[in-house]
C-alpha positions in Angstrom: 100.3 89.7 102.3 97.8 90.2 99.8 97.7 91.4 95.9 96.4 95.2 96.9 98.9 95.7 99.4 101.4 93.8 97.3 100.2 96.6 94.6 101.2 99.3 96.7 104.4 98.8 98.2 105.6 98.7 94.5 103.8 101.8 93.9 105.0 103.0 96.8 109.0 102.4 95.9 108.6 105.0 92.8 106.7 107.7 94.6 109.2 107.3 97.3 112.4 108.0 94.2 110.0 110.3 92.7 110.0 112.7 96.1 113.2 111.8 96.6 114.2 113.0 93.3 112.1 116.5 93.7 114.2 117.2 97.2 117.5 116.7 95.9 116.3 118.7 92.3 114.8 122.1 95.2 118.1 121.7 97.3 120.0 122.2 94.0 118.4 125.0 93.1 119.3 127.3 96.0 123.1 125.1 95.9 124.0 122.8 93.3 125.6 120.1 94.3 123.8 116.7 93.4 122.7 117.7 90.1 125.7 120.1 89.2 128.3 118.6 86.5 131.1 116.5 89.0 133.6 119.0 86.8 132.0 122.4 89.1 134.2 124.7 86.3 131.2 123.9 83.7 128.3 125.2 86.2 129.2 128.9 85.2 128.6 128.3 81.4 125.6 126.1 82.0 124.3 128.8 83.5 125.2 131.2 81.2 123.5 129.9 78.0 120.3 128.5 77.1 118.9 125.6 75.0 119.5 126.2 71.6 115.7 125.0 70.8 114.2 128.6 72.3 115.6 131.6 72.5 113.1 132.9 75.2 114.5 129.7 77.8 116.0 130.9 80.8 119.9 129.3 81.1 120.5 125.5 80.4 120.7 125.4 84.6 117.1 126.3 85.2 116.0 124.3 82.0 117.9 121.1 83.4 116.4 121.8 86.2 113.3 121.8 85.4 113.2 118.4 83.6 114.4 117.1 87.0 111.4 118.8 88.8 108.7 117.4 86.1 110.2 114.3 85.9 109.6 113.3 90.2 106.1 114.9 89.6 106.1 112.1 86.9 106.7 109.5 88.7 105.4 110.7 91.8 102.4 110.4 90.0 102.1 107.0 88.7 103.0 105.9 92.5 100.0 107.8 93.8 98.0 106.4 91.0 98.9 102.6 91.2 98.8 102.9 94.9 95.0 104.0 94.2 94.7 101.6 91.4 95.4 98.6 93.6 93.7 100.1 96.8 91.1 102.1 96.1 89.9 100.8 92.7 91.1 97.7 91.9 88.0 97.6 89.4 89.9 99.7 87.1 93.6 96.6 87.0 90.8 93.9 85.4 91.5 96.2 82.2 94.5 94.1 81.1 95.6 96.9 78.8 95.3 98.9 82.2 98.0 96.3 83.4 100.2 95.7 80.7 100.0 100.1 80.8 100.8 99.9 84.0 103.4 97.7 83.3 105.0 98.6 80.8 105.3 102.3 81.9 107.3 100.7 85.8 109.8 98.3 83.6 110.7 101.8 81.2 112.5 103.4 84.5 114.2 100.1 84.5 115.2 100.2 80.7 116.0 104.1 80.8 117.9 103.8 84.4 120.1 100.6 83.2 120.6 102.9 79.8 121.2 106.7 81.4 121.0 106.7 85.4 122.1 104.8 87.9 122.3 101.7 90.2 119.9 103.4 93.1 116.8 104.2 90.3 118.0 101.3 89.1 117.1 98.7 91.7 114.2 100.4 92.7 112.5 100.5 89.2 112.5 97.0 89.5 111.8 96.5 92.4 108.7 98.3 92.0 108.2 96.8 89.2 108.1 93.4 89.6 106.1 94.1 92.8 103.0 95.6 90.9 103.6 93.3 88.2 103.0 90.7 90.8 100.4 91.8 92.6 98.3 92.2 89.2 99.0 88.8 88.8 97.6 87.7 91.7 94.8 89.6 91.7 93.7 88.5 88.3 95.1 85.3 87.1 
């Protein structure tokens, strides 16, 4: 497997994580299950209150889901952009700053997964960023 496809494989992992996250978030709009609190008695309170920062926010639950939607789209965009650079425009990756930024961004998901989330995003982001870094090292070392 050549370096460009290894980069694309790593990018696909991030794309897949984002797409799955988007699907779960959309499902929670209709019937809150996955991102709802384990203590189901708290859900009505989340739907009846707003975040303190703004008075024009509909409610805490929708703000929370909005964050999940934006998070999903960010992962999808990152995956598509890295795959595009790896497969179509590897010349962009010749810039060491771009390579470092791409790997650092992916690594930030590893750190956030470890600190705030759970094993699936941790394993997925670790695999994805490792493949991306390996492919870039093969391509430009």
